[in-house]
N, C-alpha and C positions, 0 to 999 in steps of 0.2 A: 649367969643364968640364961639357959637356952630358951628360944622361943620357937616351938614347933607348930605354931598356929598359922602357918603360911598357906595359902591356897596354891593349886598347881599353876606354875608359871609366874608366881608373884616374885620369887627370888630372882630369876633371870631378869625380869622387868626392872627390879630395884637395881640391879647391877648395871644394866643398860642406862637407866636414868642417871646413875652416879657417874659413869664414864662420860655420858653425854654432857653433864654438868660441868666436869672438869675439862672437857675438850679432847683430852687423850690421857691415858693412864697406863702405868706399868702393870705388870702381873702382880707385883708385890703390893701396889696400891689397891688393886681390886681384891686381892686376897685379904688384905688387912680389913678392908670395908666389909667383906663377907663375914670374916671371923668375929670382929668387934660389933659391927651395927646390925648384922642379920642374926648371927649365932649368940651374940650377947657376951662373948668373952671379954673380960675386963683388960687382960693384957694380951699383946700380940707378940709372938716370937717367930721371926721369919724363917728360923731353922725348923722349929717343931711344928709350925702351921703351914709348911710349904705344900704338903700333899693333901690327901683326904678328899672330902667331897667337893671342894671348890673346883678341883680339876675336871670332874664330871660336869659341873655347871658350864665350865669353859668350853667344853665340846659342843653343848647346845647353844652357847652364846655366838659361835662361830658359824651357825647355820642361818642362812637368810630365810626367814619364814615369819608368817604373820604371828605377832605376839598377842596372847590371849587378853591382857588387860587394857591395852590401848588401841588394838587393831592395826598397828603400824607394822610394816615389814622392816624390822631392824636386826642388825647383827654386828658382831665385832670383827674388825680388820687389823691386822698387825702391819704397822707402818715400817718404813725403812729404818727409823730411829729406834725400833724395838718396843715402841709404845703401841697400845691398842686404842683404836678409835671407833666410834659408832657410825656405821654406814646405813643408809636407809634407801630402799628401792622406791 
């Protein structure tokens, strides 16, 4: 079941919170969180669910800017190990 009742900026904030909670996350971990926890899909398939709208959110997540929901300047940075980490100004 899909939940389209998110306010502007709420999805990116949720993904940043998730990665911050983990410490660092792979693209697949973030994509799985997006599809299962935010979009509400019961099953995650890393092949069928690798594209789509999460890629568009990732573009926004890499931009250092003030986030609407918490007022913090947070963004994702790719580490040398290939995982993503939240950076804050």
